[in-house]
C-alpha positions as CSV (number, residue, x, y, z in Angstrom):
1,M,-8.7,16.3,-9.8
2,K,-6.3,13.7,-11.3
3,K,-7.5,11.4,-13.8
4,L,-7.0,7.4,-12.4
5,L,-5.1,6.4,-14.8
6,N,-4.5,2.5,-15.7
7,I,-1.2,0.8,-13.8
8,L,0.3,-1.7,-15.9
9,Y,1.3,-4.6,-14.3
10,V,3.8,-7.7,-16.2
11,S,4.0,-10.8,-14.3
12,T,4.6,-13.7,-17.7
13,Q,8.0,-14.3,-17.2
14,G,10.1,-13.8,-20.3
15,A,7.6,-10.7,-21.6
16,Y,9.5,-7.9,-23.7
17,L,8.1,-4.8,-23.4
18,R,9.0,-2.1,-26.0
19,K,8.4,1.1,-27.6
20,E,5.9,1.5,-30.9
21,G,5.3,5.7,-31.8
22,L,3.8,6.8,-28.3
23,S,2.5,3.2,-27.3
24,L,3.6,0.2,-25.1
25,V,4.1,-2.6,-26.5
26,V,4.0,-6.2,-24.8
27,E,5.7,-9.2,-26.4
28,I,5.1,-12.4,-25.1
29,E,7.3,-15.2,-27.1
30,K,7.6,-13.0,-29.8
31,E,3.6,-12.6,-30.3
32,I,2.5,-9.4,-29.2
33,R,-0.5,-9.7,-26.5
34,L,-1.2,-5.8,-25.7
35,R,-0.8,-2.3,-26.8
36,V,-1.3,0.3,-25.2
37,P,-0.7,4.6,-25.7
38,I,1.4,6.0,-22.9
39,H,-0.8,8.4,-22.0
40,N,-2.9,5.8,-20.4
41,L,-0.3,4.7,-18.1
42,Q,0.3,6.2,-14.8
43,G,3.2,3.2,-14.2
44,V,4.0,-0.1,-15.4
45,V,5.2,-3.0,-12.5
46,C,7.5,-5.4,-14.0
47,F,7.4,-8.7,-11.7
48,G,10.5,-10.6,-12.7
49,N,12.3,-11.9,-15.9
50,V,10.7,-9.4,-17.6
51,L,12.5,-6.9,-20.3
52,C,12.1,-3.7,-20.7
53,S,14.0,-1.6,-24.1
54,P,15.9,1.5,-23.3
55,F,13.8,3.3,-25.9
56,L,10.8,2.3,-23.8
57,L,12.4,3.1,-20.8
58,G,13.3,7.1,-21.8
59,H,9.5,7.6,-23.4
60,C,7.9,6.6,-20.0
61,A,10.1,8.7,-18.2
62,E,10.0,11.5,-20.3
63,N,6.3,11.3,-19.7
64,Q,6.2,10.5,-16.0
65,V,5.1,7.3,-16.1
66,E,7.5,5.5,-13.7
67,V,9.2,1.8,-14.2
68,S,9.2,-0.4,-11.2
69,F,11.0,-3.9,-11.4
70,L,10.3,-6.5,-8.5
71,T,11.1,-9.9,-8.3
72,Q,9.0,-11.9,-9.2
73,Y,6.8,-12.6,-5.8
74,G,7.2,-8.7,-5.2
75,K,10.4,-7.6,-3.7
76,Y,10.4,-4.6,-4.9
77,L,14.3,-3.9,-6.7
78,A,14.0,-0.8,-8.3
79,S,12.8,2.0,-10.5
80,V,13.0,4.3,-13.3
81,R,11.4,7.9,-13.1
82,G,11.6,11.2,-15.0
83,P,12.6,14.3,-13.5
84,V,11.5,14.7,-9.9
85,S,8.4,17.0,-10.0
86,G,8.0,19.9,-7.3
87,N,9.8,22.4,-5.9
88,V,13.1,22.6,-4.0
89,L,11.5,24.9,-1.4
90,L,8.9,22.5,-0.5
91,R,11.3,19.2,0.1
92,R,13.6,21.7,2.1
93,Q,10.9,22.6,4.4
94,Q,10.1,18.5,4.6
95,Y,13.6,18.2,5.5
96,R,13.7,20.2,8.2
97,L,10.1,20.1,9.3
98,A,11.2,15.8,9.9
99,D,14.1,17.1,12.1
100,T,11.7,19.1,14.3
101,P,10.6,16.7,17.1
102,E,7.3,18.6,18.0
103,F,6.4,18.3,14.5
104,A,7.1,14.7,13.8
105,L,5.7,13.7,16.8
106,N,2.2,15.3,16.6
107,L,2.5,14.4,12.7
108,S,3.1,10.5,13.7
109,R,0.5,10.4,16.2
110,T,-2.2,11.7,13.8
111,I,-1.2,8.8,11.2
112,L,-1.4,6.1,13.9
113,Q,-4.7,7.5,15.2
114,A,-6.3,7.1,12.0
115,K,-4.5,3.6,11.3
116,L,-5.6,2.3,14.9
117,A,-9.3,3.7,14.4
118,N,-9.0,2.4,10.6
119,A,-8.2,-1.1,12.5
120,R,-10.6,-1.0,14.6
121,N,-13.6,-0.5,12.4
122,V,-12.2,-3.7,10.4
123,V,-12.8,-5.8,13.5
124,L,-16.4,-4.0,14.5
125,R,-17.4,-4.4,10.5
126,G,-16.5,-8.0,11.2
127,K,-18.7,-8.5,14.1
128,R,-21.8,-6.6,12.6
129,D,-21.6,-8.9,10.0
130,G,-21.8,-12.1,12.0
131,Y,-18.1,-13.1,11.5
132,G,-16.1,-15.1,14.2
133,N,-17.4,-14.7,18.1
134,A,-19.0,-11.3,18.4
135,D,-18.2,-10.9,22.2
136,E,-14.0,-11.5,21.5
137,L,-14.3,-9.4,18.5
138,E,-16.2,-7.0,20.8
139,K,-12.6,-7.1,23.5
140,L,-11.0,-6.4,20.8
141,A,-12.5,-3.7,19.4
142,I,-12.2,-2.3,23.0
143,R,-8.0,-2.8,23.4
144,L,-8.0,-0.8,20.4
145,R,-9.8,2.1,21.9
146,Q,-7.9,2.1,24.9
147,Y,-4.3,2.1,22.4
148,I,-5.9,4.9,20.1
149,L,-6.2,7.0,23.9
150,A,-2.8,5.6,24.8
151,L,-1.3,7.6,21.8
152,S,-2.6,10.7,22.5
153,R,-0.3,10.0,25.9
154,A,3.0,9.4,24.2
155,K,5.9,12.0,24.8
156,T,8.1,10.5,22.2
157,P,8.2,8.5,19.1
158,D,9.2,5.1,20.7
159,D,6.3,5.5,23.0
160,L,4.0,6.1,19.7
161,R,6.0,2.7,18.0
162,G,5.6,1.5,21.5
163,I,2.2,1.4,21.8
164,E,1.7,0.8,18.0
165,G,3.5,-2.6,17.8
166,E,1.2,-3.5,20.8
167,A,-2.0,-2.7,19.1
168,A,-0.9,-4.1,15.6
169,R,-0.4,-8.0,18.2
170,S,-3.9,-7.3,19.1
171,Y,-5.5,-6.7,15.8
172,F,-4.0,-9.5,13.9
173,A,-5.2,-12.1,16.5
174,A,-8.9,-10.8,14.9
175,F,-8.0,-12.5,11.5
176,N,-8.6,-15.9,12.6
177,P,-12.2,-14.9,13.7
178,L,-12.8,-13.1,11.0
179,L,-12.4,-15.7,8.7
180,T,-15.4,-17.5,7.5
181,Q,-14.1,-19.7,4.9
182,Q,-11.1,-22.0,4.7
183,Q,-10.0,-21.1,8.2
184,E,-7.4,-24.0,8.8
185,A,-5.5,-23.3,5.8
186,F,-5.5,-19.5,6.2
187,A,-5.0,-19.9,9.8
188,F,-3.1,-16.7,11.3
189,T,-0.4,-17.3,14.0
190,T,1.8,-14.1,13.8
191,R,2.9,-11.3,11.5
192,S,5.9,-12.3,9.6
193,R,7.5,-10.5,6.7
194,R,10.8,-11.3,5.2
195,P,9.9,-14.3,4.4
196,P,6.3,-14.2,4.6
197,L,5.8,-18.2,7.3
198,D,2.1,-19.0,5.7
199,R,0.0,-17.9,3.3
200,I,-2.1,-15.0,4.8
201,N,1.4,-13.1,5.6
202,A,2.0,-14.1,1.7
203,L,-1.3,-12.4,0.8
204,L,-1.1,-9.4,2.8
205,S,2.5,-8.3,1.5
206,F,2.0,-8.7,-2.0
207,L,-0.5,-6.5,-1.4
208,Y,1.3,-3.7,0.8
209,T,3.7,-3.4,-2.4
210,L,1.1,-2.9,-4.8
211,L,-0.1,-0.7,-2.5
212,M,3.6,1.0,-1.1
213,H,4.2,1.4,-4.9
214,D,0.9,3.7,-5.6
215,I,2.1,5.7,-2.6
216,T,5.4,6.2,-3.1
217,S,4.3,7.5,-7.2
218,A,1.6,9.8,-5.1
219,L,4.5,11.2,-3.1
220,E,6.7,11.6,-5.9
221,T,4.6,13.6,-8.4
222,N,2.9,16.2,-5.5
223,G,7.0,16.3,-4.5
224,L,7.6,14.9,-1.6
225,D,10.5,13.0,-0.8
226,P,9.4,9.1,-0.3
227,C,12.5,8.3,1.8
228,V,12.1,11.0,4.5
229,G,9.2,10.5,6.8
230,F,8.1,11.4,10.5
231,L,7.4,8.5,12.1
232,H,9.4,5.7,10.1
233,T,13.3,6.5,11.1
234,D,15.7,7.3,8.2
235,R,17.5,4.1,6.7
236,P,19.7,3.6,3.4
237,G,16.8,3.1,0.9
238,R,14.0,2.6,2.9
239,K,11.2,5.1,1.6
240,S,10.4,6.2,5.1
241,L,7.7,8.8,4.3
242,A,5.8,5.7,1.9
243,L,6.1,3.7,5.2
244,D,4.3,6.4,7.1
245,L,1.2,7.4,4.8
246,L,0.8,3.4,3.7
247,E,0.0,2.9,7.6
248,E,-3.7,4.8,7.3
249,F,-4.3,2.7,4.4
250,R,-3.5,-0.7,5.4
251,P,-6.5,-1.9,7.3
252,W,-9.0,-0.8,4.9
253,L,-7.8,-1.4,1.3
254,A,-5.3,-4.3,1.6
255,D,-5.7,-5.7,4.8
256,R,-10.1,-6.0,4.0
257,L,-9.3,-6.8,0.7
258,A,-7.2,-10.6,1.5
259,L,-9.8,-11.0,4.1
260,S,-12.4,-10.5,1.3
261,L,-10.4,-12.8,-1.2
262,I,-9.9,-15.3,1.1
263,N,-14.0,-15.6,2.7
264,R,-15.2,-15.2,-1.2
265,Q,-12.5,-18.1,-1.9
266,Q,-11.0,-16.4,-4.6
267,I,-8.1,-17.2,-3.4
268,Q,-7.2,-20.7,-2.4
269,P,-3.8,-23.0,-1.3
270,R,-3.6,-23.8,-4.8
271,D,-2.5,-20.3,-5.5
272,F,0.7,-20.5,-3.4
273,R,3.8,-22.4,-3.6
274,N,6.3,-23.8,-0.7
275,E,9.9,-22.3,-1.4
276,E,12.7,-24.4,0.6
277,S,13.8,-21.9,3.1
278,G,10.1,-22.2,4.0
279,A,8.8,-18.9,2.9
280,V,5.6,-18.9,1.3
281,L,4.8,-17.3,-1.9
282,L,1.9,-16.5,-4.4
283,N,2.6,-18.1,-7.4
284,D,1.9,-17.2,-11.5
285,D,-2.0,-17.7,-11.1
286,G,-2.5,-16.4,-7.7
287,R,-0.8,-13.0,-8.7
288,K,-3.0,-12.7,-11.2
289,K,-6.0,-13.4,-9.4
290,V,-4.7,-10.7,-6.7
291,L,-3.7,-8.0,-9.3
292,D,-7.0,-8.2,-11.1
293,A,-8.9,-7.9,-7.8
294,W,-6.8,-4.8,-6.7
295,Q,-7.6,-2.9,-10.3
296,K,-11.0,-3.6,-9.5
297,R,-11.2,-2.2,-6.1
298,K,-9.0,0.6,-7.4
299,Q,-11.8,1.7,-9.9
300,E,-14.5,1.9,-6.6
301,E,-15.9,5.6,-6.2
302,V,-16.2,6.3,-2.3
303,L,-16.4,9.6,-0.9
304,H,-13.3,11.6,0.7
305,P,-14.3,12.4,4.2
306,F,-11.9,15.5,3.5
307,I,-12.4,16.9,0.2
308,D,-16.5,15.8,0.3
309,E,-16.3,14.4,-3.2
310,K,-16.8,11.0,-4.3
311,I,-13.3,9.9,-6.2
312,P,-11.6,6.6,-7.1
313,L,-10.5,4.4,-3.9
314,G,-6.7,4.1,-6.7
315,L,-7.0,8.4,-6.1
316,F,-7.2,8.5,-2.6
317,P,-2.9,8.2,-2.0
318,H,-2.7,11.2,-4.6
319,V,-5.0,13.3,-2.5
320,Q,-3.4,12.3,0.9
321,A,0.0,12.8,-0.7
322,L,-1.5,15.9,-1.5
323,L,-2.7,17.3,1.4
324,L,0.1,16.0,3.4
325,A,2.3,18.4,0.9
326,R,0.0,21.4,1.9
327,Y,0.3,20.7,5.4
328,I,4.2,20.8,5.1
329,R,3.6,24.2,3.2
330,G,1.6,25.6,6.0
331,D,-1.2,26.1,3.4
332,I,-3.5,24.1,6.2
333,D,-3.4,24.0,10.0
334,G,-3.1,20.4,10.2
335,Y,-3.2,16.9,8.2
336,P,-6.6,15.0,7.4
337,P,-5.9,11.3,7.5
338,V,-7.9,8.8,6.3
339,F,-10.8,7.7,8.6
340,W,-12.6,4.7,7.0
341,K,-15.8,3.8,8.2
């Protein structure tokens, strides 16, 4: 089993990362703030004006530590990584199957069924915990179940995407009832991405970015091409397979954490800033709070339903990427997504 290593998130503007022996050193205003052995790291994520020495980038690439660069507010820019892992035969098979309509349709349906089932369980968990109007949440859960059944009747990828879009609107309608604290400050109206137009969308987008980074790394580690997917169409610069795998994780890993941070008042309105463009973004303090909660969440051990073993949540993307690779190779009969309960 792969060991869960740390991901170093650097959000302090003006920080400088360099190599010292076999370690990564973080300097802020020429003062060393952190020194960590490279073998203890799985990845490095730099937000905004964070500089890395060329020698450090080479050292990270040699040790399979991916270094990603994002804007200060979480928009992905680029990554530096070492040689592609895995063998060419797996990727060639992935490309062939991505162009096989029946295979792509069935895999996409499986992923979306897991996504909607997990979204439904988020709603039902809220109902059990006494959040919001129980009757309203029950109606939303019933509606999501109907969408899950409708997926089995879909004939084309466009049918799947249409059902998923309608289901997403119903699911996000549950967010306001699921908020027990700060309802006015974090009122949810509609999903907005580029840019997020309210605080809860800003929080969700940031968590999805963090999750996307972990999933992309997991796919690369297991020899798959994160840019060639089955549900999401090919587009230059789009990591379609990573977006595919992201779907089953969104509700129970990112959305639940967002709701918990708001309801526990660990994240508050003062942790956001409003841009002149209308965008609402996490500020420095807000990002640090979310990153801390995200790292702690990934350390929690949960029973993986397929391998029947307790593992940290941070390893789930790697297990799912491994299972997907095995399915593409033909080693197992179907891809087993994560159904969260």
